[in-house]
Every structure is written in structure tokens, then in C-alpha cells.
KENU-497640 format. One line per field, with one value per residue: x, y, z of N, C-alpha, C, O in turn; residue number from 1; residue in three letters. Coordinates in pm, whole numbers. Each point is the difference from the previous one (the first is absolute). Layout:
<rs>
n_x (X ...)
n_y (Y ...)
n_z (Z ...)
ca_x (X ...)
ca_y (Y ...)
ca_z (Z ...)
c_x (X ...)
c_y (Y ...)
c_z (Z ...)
o_x (X ...)
o_y (Y ...)
o_z (Z ...)
resi (NUM ...)
resn (ALA ...)
</rs>
This chain:
<rs>
n_x (-1754 -106 -141 105 37 -152 -169 6 -86 -224 -100 -11 -187 -215 -27 -45 -220 9 -127 -101 84 76 200 178 49 132 225 121 75 174 203 99 114 199 182 112 154 211 142 122 177 204 42 175 95 17 101 -28 -141 -217 -117 -37 -164 -208 -58 -84 -228 -48 -59)
n_y (2118 127 -31 -139 -3 -160 145 106 -133 -10 195 39 -115 78 165 -46 -10 212 -39 36 205 74 -58 102 213 -4 -16 182 124 -81 42 185 -6 -112 114 151 -77 -53 159 65 -98 17 204 -61 -118 223 -83 108 -141 19 168 -24 -140 96 137 -88 -31 204 -38)
n_z (-216 143 -158 141 214 53 44 194 176 2 87 222 87 -4 145 206 -47 70 184 -208 -14 -215 -66 88 -80 -179 33 81 -161 -105 85 -75 -198 17 94 -142 -145 78 35 -184 -94 110 -93 -142 154 29 -190 199 112 -27 96 209 68 -11 170 200 -47 72 -201)
ca_x (44 66 -105 83 144 63 -8 126 103 -9 49 141 52 -9 95 123 7 18 -114 -18 -103 -132 -24 -29 -141 -108 -6 -74 -144 -82 -43 -96 -130 -57 -63 -125 -98 -40 -89 -138 -80 -42 -43 96 72 145 73 135 94 -10 57 132 36 21 113 126 26 39 139)
ca_y (-119 -74 -51 -27 34 -91 56 66 -91 -68 78 9 -133 -29 106 -50 -123 39 62 135 50 -28 -145 -38 54 -76 -132 29 42 -127 -66 86 -22 -130 12 78 -99 -96 75 44 -102 -97 68 -28 104 -14 -88 55 -107 -46 104 -4 -122 14 84 -69 -97 59 -9)
ca_z (-49 105 89 106 -14 -99 -124 -24 2 -129 -101 -4 -27 -146 -70 13 -86 -150 -57 15 91 -55 -5 148 36 -80 57 108 -40 -32 125 55 -82 33 141 -15 -66 93 97 -63 -47 105 113 99 73 -40 75 -11 -4 -139 -81 34 -51 -140 -22 18 -108 -115 -44)
c_x (73 -99 -64 162 74 -6 120 119 6 44 158 73 3 88 139 28 3 -117 9 -101 -149 -32 -43 -139 -100 -28 -80 -150 -73 -54 -109 -134 -61 -78 -129 -116 -67 -98 -128 -83 -57 -50 91 51 142 73 157 108 7 86 158 71 32 107 140 31 39 150 23)
c_y (-79 -53 -129 19 -102 41 78 -79 -85 73 6 -135 -20 81 -63 -136 38 56 144 37 -24 -140 -52 42 -81 -138 9 33 -122 -66 80 -14 -129 20 78 -81 -92 73 35 -117 -102 70 -22 128 -11 -93 22 -115 -60 103 -4 -120 17 92 -72 -93 66 -22 76)
c_z (116 107 -65 -37 -104 -140 -42 -9 -128 -120 -9 -31 -149 -77 28 -66 -152 -66 7 112 -43 -4 125 42 -71 70 121 -27 -37 131 74 -62 30 131 -14 -58 102 95 -60 -42 104 130 129 60 -57 87 -15 0 -133 -99 36 -66 -156 -38 12 -103 -134 -37 -125)
o_x (79 33 -77 39 99 78 47 89 109 63 63 112 100 50 79 113 -3 9 51 -77 -89 -115 -101 -78 -105 -114 -92 -91 -117 -115 -89 -105 -123 -115 -103 -115 -123 -110 -108 -120 -114 -40 -43 -27 48 -15 69 110 110 85 79 106 105 72 90 117 39 86 112)
o_y (-91 -5 15 8 36 -50 -19 24 -29 -57 -16 -3 -43 -45 -3 -48 -85 42 50 -82 -41 -32 -69 -79 -32 -46 -81 -47 -12 -44 -56 -3 -4 -44 -35 5 -12 -51 -15 -1 -46 -68 19 108 -108 -1 -40 21 -35 -41 10 18 -37 -25 11 -27 -73 11 3)
o_z (-25 118 -95 -117 -63 -82 -112 -81 -51 -89 -105 -51 -58 -103 -94 -4 -89 -115 100 48 74 31 11 54 56 12 16 68 36 9 64 65 6 11 57 44 6 20 58 28 -9 95 113 -52 -35 122 -94 -52 -43 -79 -93 -59 -53 -96 -83 -25 -90 88 -51)
resi (1 2 3 4 5 6 7 8 9 10 11 12 13 14 15 16 17 18 19 20 21 22 23 24 25 26 27 28 29 30 31 32 33 34 35 36 37 38 39 40 41 42 43 44 45 46 47 48 49 50 51 52 53 54 55 56 57 58 59)
resn (MET ASN ASP PRO PRO ILE THR LYS THR THR LEU ALA ARG LEU GLN GLY SER GLY TYR SER LYS LEU GLU ALA LYS GLU LYS ILE ALA ALA ILE VAL ILE GLU GLU ILE TYR ASP VAL MET LYS ASN GLY GLU GLU PHE ASP GLU LYS ARG PHE THR ASP LYS LEU LYS ALA LEU LYS)
</rs>
């Protein structure tokens, strides 16, 4: 759960904001699912910048 590194940072940030570890992981998982969907549906390559931007936007 540390690839890309922003993933671990986001987990810590969300927990620091009051989310439980499970809640934080669920929020991150939702973004992962979105990315997998885009890759599979549109035949795109994984876009690390888009993924990173979405993680940074989580509140």
C-alpha cells in the first residue's frame, strides 16, 4: 500500500483528520477502483498524476 508513495501519505493524512484506518482505506480504495475502471473500460494506461491528484483531493 505504498506504491505510489502518496498512498501511504494519504492514509496517514486521512487518519490524522479523524478517519479510522478502515475508513481511510475505503476512501483510498474508491479512488483505486475508479482508476482500474478507467484503465479497463477505456484501455488507458495507469495515470499516476491523475491518481495522485485524486488522493490529494480526498478530505
